[in-house]
C-alpha positions in Angstrom: 13.4 10.7 -1.0 11.2 9.8 -4.2 8.2 11.7 -4.5 4.7 8.8 -4.3 1.9 9.7 -5.7 -1.7 9.1 -3.5 -3.7 6.7 -6.1 -6.9 7.7 -3.8 -9.0 10.4 -3.1 -8.0 10.2 0.5 -4.2 8.6 0.2 -2.6 11.7 1.1 -1.2 10.0 4.5 -0.9 6.6 3.3 1.6 8.0 -0.2 3.2 10.4 2.9 3.9 7.1 5.0 5.5 5.7 1.3 7.3 8.3 1.1 9.4 8.6 4.5 9.6 4.8 4.9 11.0 4.3 1.1 8.3 1.7 0.3 5.4 1.8 -2.2 2.0 3.1 -1.9 0.8 -0.3 -1.9 2.6 -1.4 0.4 2.0 1.8 2.5 -2.1 1.6 1.9 -1.5 -2.4 3.2 0.0 -1.7 6.3 -2.2 0.6 7.0 -6.1 -0.4 5.6 -5.2 -3.9 4.3 -8.3 -5.0 2.3 -10.5 -1.5 3.0 -10.8 1.0 1.2 -8.4 4.4 2.1 -9.8 7.0 4.8 -9.0 10.4 6.2 -5.8 9.5 8.6 -4.6 11.2 11.7 -1.2 11.8 13.0 -1.8 8.1 15.3 -2.6 6.5 12.3 0.4 7.8 10.4 2.9 7.3 13.0 1.7 4.0 14.2 2.6 3.0 10.2 6.0 4.7 10.6 6.7 2.8 13.1 5.9 -0.2 11.4 8.1 0.4 8.8 10.9 1.0 11.2 10.9 4.6 11.2 10.8 6.9 14.2 8.3 10.0 14.3 9.6 12.3 16.9 6.3 12.2 19.4 3.2 11.6 19.1 1.5 14.9 18.7 2.1 17.7 16.1 4.7 20.5 16.5 2.6 24.0 15.8 5.1 25.6 13.2 4.0 28.9 15.3 6.9 31.5 14.0 9.4 28.9 12.9 9.9 28.4 9.0 9.5 25.5 7.4 12.6 26.2 5.4 14.7 25.3 9.0 13.3 22.1 9.9 16.6 20.0 10.0 15.3 16.7 9.4 13.2 15.2 6.9 9.5 16.0 8.6 5.6 15.1 7.6 3.5 18.2 7.7 0.2 19.3 8.1 -1.0 21.9 5.4 -4.5 23.6 5.7 -6.6 26.1 4.2 -7.3 29.7 6.1 -10.7 29.1 7.4 -10.9 25.9 7.0 -11.6 22.5 8.3 -9.1 20.8 5.3 -6.5 19.6 6.1 -3.9 18.0 3.7 -0.7 15.9 4.5 2.7 16.6 2.5 6.5 15.9 3.2 9.6 18.0 3.7 12.6 16.8 1.9 15.4 18.1 4.1 18.2 17.3 1.8 16.7 18.8 -0.9 15.0 21.7 1.1 11.7 20.6 -0.3 8.4 19.9 -0.4 7.2 16.8 -1.8 3.2 16.7 -2.3 1.2 13.1 -3.0 -1.0 14.8 -4.7 0.3 18.3 -6.6 3.7 17.9 -8.3 5.1 21.3 -6.8 4.0 23.0 -4.0 5.0 26.3 -3.9 4.0 27.9 -0.5 1.8 26.0 1.1 0.0 27.2 4.5 2.2 24.7 6.6 0.2 24.4 10.1 2.3 21.8 12.1 5.0 19.2 11.7 6.5 15.9 13.0 10.1 15.1 12.5 10.5 11.6 11.1 13.9 9.9 11.7 
């Protein structure tokens, strides 16, 4: 899977859709926002965009990571990353083949605080 860099302040969801669907940032942005400016994305926004690109998100809701370890995820996944005590979140991708993260904002995420995930096939 190829890393796609977000081109807008709130473009992490757009970039994650692009990575998981194998399309460009512009293609994902056009499908998700058209001519409007990029804004925050919900799980539902990402789910429907991935479906439009022919991907199969496994469920419409994020699965809490709980006691699982993210390194045990067996398929590509959209990951929600949070900061303790903050209402801030960020979307990144888990590349199951490489067993590594693809962050659209920072080239190398070492140990993000993954709160939940959604498998995407």
